C-alpha positions in Angstrom: 101.6 97.9 82.9 100.9 100.1 80.6 102.4 100.7 77.2 105.3 103.6 76.7 103.5 106.5 75.5 106.2 107.2 72.8 105.0 104.0 71.3 101.7 104.4 71.3 99.2 104.8 68.6 99.0 108.8 67.8 96.9 110.2 65.0 99.6 111.7 63.1 101.3 107.9 62.3 100.4 106.6 59.2 98.8 103.2 58.5 101.9 101.9 57.0 104.3 103.1 60.2 101.2 101.2 62.1 101.8 98.2 61.1 105.4 98.5 60.5 105.5 98.8 64.1 103.2 95.6 64.1 105.4 93.8 62.5 108.2 94.5 64.7 106.1 94.1 67.7 105.6 90.6 66.5 109.1 90.0 65.9 110.1 90.6 69.0 107.4 88.7 71.0 108.5 85.7 68.6 112.0 85.9 70.0 112.6 83.7 73.0 114.6 85.9 75.0 111.6 88.3 76.0 110.9 89.2 79.5 107.4 88.7 80.8 106.9 92.5 81.7 108.1 93.8 78.2 106.2 91.1 76.3 103.0 92.1 78.3 104.3 95.5 77.5 104.5 94.6 73.6 101.3 92.8 73.8 99.1 96.0 75.3 100.7 98.1 72.8 99.9 95.8 69.6 96.3 95.3 70.9 96.0 99.3 70.6 97.4 99.4 67.3 95.8 96.5 65.7 92.5 98.2 66.9 93.5 101.7 65.6 94.5 100.4 62.1 91.5 98.0 62.0 89.3 101.4 62.9 91.0 103.4 60.2 90.6 100.7 57.5 87.1 100.4 58.3 87.2 104.4 57.9 88.4 104.1 55.0 86.3 101.6 53.1 83.5 103.9 54.5 84.8 106.5 52.5 85.4 104.8 49.3 81.6 103.5 49.2 80.5 107.5 49.8 82.7 108.6 47.3 81.1 105.6 44.8 77.7 106.6 46.3 78.5 110.3 45.1 80.0 109.8 41.9 77.5 107.7 40.2 74.0 108.6 42.5 73.9 105.1 43.0 75.7 103.0 45.6 77.4 99.7 44.4 78.9 97.7 47.0 81.8 95.9 46.1 83.6 93.3 48.4 87.1 94.8 48.8 88.0 91.7 50.4 88.0 89.7 47.2 
């Protein structure tokens, strides 16, 4: 079953909007009254949005590294998770 196209991730959706929708999906999936078909649709949409958000974060990290390299001529890698 395909996720509804009006709820799928789009290039115009901000990362904050993606994360907000992911939180909404999690809340709905945690509800006890979700029907199986609806839960599967929400799960599929959540996976799609999670992949999109992860790709955006990786791209942003690469861009930050690129800017740091251009700014000083030397690449300084910093663990952004720390």
